[in-house]
C-alpha positions in Angstrom: 99.3 142.5 106.6 102.8 140.6 106.7 103.3 138.4 103.7 103.7 135.4 106.0 100.1 135.5 107.1 98.2 132.3 106.3 97.1 132.4 102.6 96.6 129.0 101.2 94.9 125.6 101.5 97.0 122.8 99.9 95.5 119.5 98.8 97.9 116.7 99.4 97.5 113.1 98.2 100.9 111.4 98.6 103.9 111.5 101.0 102.5 114.8 102.4 99.7 112.9 104.0 102.2 111.7 106.5 102.4 114.3 109.4 106.1 113.4 109.9 107.1 114.5 106.4 105.1 117.6 106.8 106.7 118.3 110.1 110.3 118.1 108.6 109.4 120.5 105.8 107.3 123.1 107.6 108.4 122.6 111.2 104.8 122.2 112.2 101.9 120.2 111.2 99.1 122.6 110.1 95.5 121.8 110.7 94.1 119.6 107.9 90.8 117.9 106.9 90.2 114.8 104.8 89.1 115.8 101.4 88.4 114.5 97.9 89.4 115.8 94.5 87.1 114.7 91.8 88.0 114.1 88.1 91.6 113.3 89.0 93.4 109.8 89.4 96.4 109.1 91.6 98.9 107.0 89.7 102.2 105.2 90.8 105.2 106.3 88.9 107.7 103.8 87.6 110.9 103.9 89.6 109.6 106.5 92.0 108.1 105.9 95.6 105.8 109.0 95.4 102.6 109.3 93.3 101.3 111.7 90.7 97.8 112.9 90.0 96.5 113.9 86.5 92.9 114.8 85.3 90.9 111.6 84.6 87.1 111.8 84.1 85.0 110.2 86.8 87.8 109.3 89.0 88.6 110.7 92.4 91.6 111.1 94.7 91.2 111.0 98.4 93.6 113.1 100.4 93.9 115.9 102.9 93.7 119.7 102.8 96.4 121.4 104.8 95.1 124.6 106.0 96.7 128.0 106.6 99.8 127.5 104.5 101.9 130.7 104.6 103.9 132.1 101.6 107.3 131.0 103.0 105.8 127.5 103.5 104.3 127.5 100.0 107.8 128.3 98.7 109.2 125.3 100.5 106.5 123.0 99.1 107.2 124.4 95.6 110.8 123.6 95.9 110.0 120.1 97.3 107.6 119.2 94.5 109.8 118.8 91.5 109.5 120.6 88.2 107.5 117.7 87.0 104.6 119.0 88.9 102.7 122.2 88.4 100.8 123.9 91.1 97.2 124.4 90.3 94.1 125.7 92.1 91.4 123.0 92.3 88.1 122.5 94.1 88.1 119.8 96.6 85.1 118.5 98.7 85.7 118.2 102.4 84.8 114.7 103.5 83.2 115.7 106.8 80.9 118.4 105.5 80.8 118.1 101.7 81.7 121.8 101.6 83.7 122.8 98.5 87.0 124.4 99.2 89.6 125.9 96.8 93.0 124.6 97.3 96.4 124.5 95.6 97.6 121.0 94.6 100.5 119.6 92.6 99.5 118.1 89.3 101.9 115.9 87.2 102.7 118.0 84.0 102.9 115.2 81.5 99.5 113.7 81.6 100.4 111.2 79.0 103.6 110.0 80.8 104.1 106.3 80.0 105.7 105.8 83.5 102.3 106.3 85.2 100.5 103.3 86.2 97.9 101.6 88.4 97.1 103.1 91.8 99.3 104.5 94.7 98.8 103.2 98.2 99.6 105.3 101.3 99.8 102.3 103.7 102.1 100.4 101.5 104.3 103.4 101.1 104.5 103.8 104.9 105.6 100.3 105.4 108.0 100.1 102.4 109.3 103.6 101.8 108.6 106.1 104.5 111.8 105.6 106.5 114.1 106.3 103.5 111.8 109.1 102.3 112.1 110.8 105.7 115.9 110.7 105.3 115.7 112.2 101.9 113.3 114.9 103.1 115.7 115.8 105.9 118.5 116.0 103.4 116.4 118.2 101.2 115.6 120.7 104.0 119.3 120.9 105.1 120.3 121.8 101.6 117.4 124.3 101.2 118.5 126.1 104.4 122.0 126.2 103.4 121.2 127.7 100.1 119.0 130.2 101.8 121.2 131.4 104.7 124.7 129.8 104.7 126.2 131.8 107.4 129.9 131.6 108.2 129.1 129.6 111.3 127.0 127.0 109.4 129.7 126.7 106.6 132.3 126.3 109.3 130.2 123.6 111.1 129.2 121.6 108.0 132.9 121.7 107.0 134.1 120.3 110.4 131.4 117.8 110.6 132.5 116.4 107.2 136.1 116.4 108.5 135.1 114.4 111.5 133.5 111.7 109.3 136.7 111.2 107.1 
């Protein structure tokens, strides 16, 4: 079995609930289902536009499970989710069937971070921040692709594109 076979479900709860963001990162929108992660809370983070989740008794986070994420895709998500998050395997409940599914998710490492507050709202984020976030995500992917496979042609083209702007 090739190592790019589908291997993981990933529970997403912030910017990755937006198909457009996922499409930029993975070049596709994987099948997904609404799901709930119990005993966690989704916080806003001071000075950031994306949320964090940390374990909190009797709270829950509504999100989505992206299904069939391959190893190379997982690698992209690991890079995208900063060092402030750690990937953890959790049990999530599918909204449609209440079926329990194992999924990877990204948990904020410092659960006592004083910058965590309140709640985080997807609809508000879409209105206020999604456009800039999309630009940042595209920039992230360009850098990631260059770091991976900076061919002579790509180096040449990026150099001349820069020249053209000056």
